C-alpha positions in Angstrom: 153.8 140.0 4.8 153.3 138.8 1.0 150.5 137.8 -0.4 152.0 134.3 -1.1 153.3 133.7 2.3 149.6 134.8 3.9 148.0 132.3 1.1 150.5 129.8 2.3 149.4 130.1 6.0 145.7 130.1 5.2 146.2 127.1 3.1 148.1 125.0 5.7 145.4 126.4 8.5 142.3 125.4 6.3 143.5 122.0 4.8 146.4 120.7 6.5 145.2 120.9 9.9 141.8 119.3 9.2 143.7 116.6 7.2 146.1 116.0 10.4 142.9 115.7 12.4 141.5 113.3 10.5 144.3 111.0 10.5 144.5 111.3 14.2 140.6 110.4 14.3 141.5 107.1 12.2 144.6 106.3 14.1 142.7 106.5 17.7 139.8 104.4 16.0 141.5 101.7 14.4 141.0 99.3 17.5 137.4 99.8 17.4 135.1 96.8 16.8 131.5 97.3 15.7 129.0 95.1 17.7 127.3 92.2 16.2 124.3 93.3 14.2 121.1 91.9 15.5 118.7 94.3 14.0 115.6 93.0 12.3 112.3 90.7 12.8 113.1 87.6 14.9 110.3 84.7 14.8 109.9 83.4 18.6 109.4 79.7 19.6 109.4 78.2 23.0 111.7 75.5 23.2 110.0 71.8 23.1 112.8 70.1 25.3 112.1 70.4 28.9 109.3 72.3 30.5 107.7 74.0 27.7 106.1 77.0 29.2 106.6 78.4 32.9 103.7 78.9 35.3 103.7 82.7 34.4 103.9 82.4 30.5 100.9 80.6 28.7 101.4 78.9 25.5 99.4 81.9 23.8 101.9 84.3 25.6 105.0 83.2 23.5 103.7 81.3 20.5 103.5 82.8 17.3 105.3 86.1 18.6 107.7 88.3 16.8 110.8 90.2 18.3 111.6 93.1 16.4 114.9 94.8 17.3 116.3 98.1 16.6 119.9 98.8 17.1 122.3 101.8 17.4 125.7 100.4 18.3 125.4 98.1 21.3 122.1 100.0 22.3 119.0 97.6 21.5 115.2 98.5 21.5 113.5 95.2 21.6 109.7 95.0 20.9 107.5 91.9 21.5 104.6 93.1 20.3 102.0 92.9 21.9 103.4 91.2 25.0 105.2 94.3 26.4 103.7 97.6 27.5 106.4 99.6 25.8 109.5 98.6 24.2 112.4 97.0 26.1 115.7 98.8 26.3 118.7 96.6 26.0 122.4 95.9 25.1 124.4 93.4 23.1 127.7 92.4 24.6 129.8 90.0 22.3 126.9 87.6 21.2 124.9 88.3 24.3 121.7 90.1 24.2 119.8 91.4 27.5 116.7 93.6 28.0 114.4 94.3 30.6 110.5 95.7 30.1 107.4 95.6 31.8 105.2 93.0 30.6 101.4 92.8 29.9 99.0 89.7 29.8 101.3 87.5 32.1 99.1 85.5 34.2 100.4 85.6 37.9 100.6 87.2 41.1 104.1 89.1 40.4 104.1 92.4 39.0 107.9 92.3 38.1 110.1 93.1 35.2 110.3 91.0 32.2 113.9 89.9 31.7 115.2 88.8 28.1 118.2 87.2 27.7 119.8 85.3 24.5 122.7 84.5 22.6 123.0 84.9 19.1 124.4 82.5 16.5 125.3 84.8 13.5 127.4 81.9 11.9 124.2 80.1 11.4 122.1 81.0 8.2 119.6 82.5 9.0 121.0 83.7 12.3 119.4 82.3 15.3 119.2 83.3 19.1 118.6 80.9 22.1 117.5 82.3 25.5 115.1 82.9 28.2 112.2 85.1 29.3 111.9 85.3 32.9 110.3 87.5 35.5 112.7 88.7 37.9 112.3 88.1 41.7 109.2 86.1 41.1 109.4 82.8 43.0 106.3 81.5 41.2 107.7 81.7 37.5 110.1 79.6 36.1 112.3 81.2 33.0 110.8 80.0 29.7 113.3 79.1 27.3 113.0 80.0 23.5 114.5 80.0 20.3 114.4 82.7 17.6 115.2 82.8 13.8 116.0 86.1 12.1 113.4 86.7 9.3 115.4 86.9 5.9 115.3 90.0 3.5 113.6 87.3 1.0 110.8 86.7 3.3 110.0 90.5 3.6 109.4 90.9 0.0 
């Protein structure tokens, strides 16, 4: 086998095959859609319409709280400091955010998981989220509705 033929085979193997694989990856991934971005700090406010605070969530529990969301794809880590013992693991599907965590400082007889569910409106400027906090399977605790506004980058400076 001549040197030119060996060089051509090596070139095709080391350059051509990886390029074909790259084109294949792009073709397979062309229909993938990135999830909506919700990462950042959100200012949490209880709704003033309807029952403001349920029996299980005192006004101090939800007022002046911040939701800190870290995101990797559709997996979320949500921290509601200092209201949670440890950050909640959650997921975003479409514009719906869901998460569960162990609460701290909840004045009730129930020791249940805190459920966080919100719907993000990214068309608003800044982005907003509405939803509810509830203690799962606790008959004494009504859900507490909230709204949250994402802090803008200018506010961080």
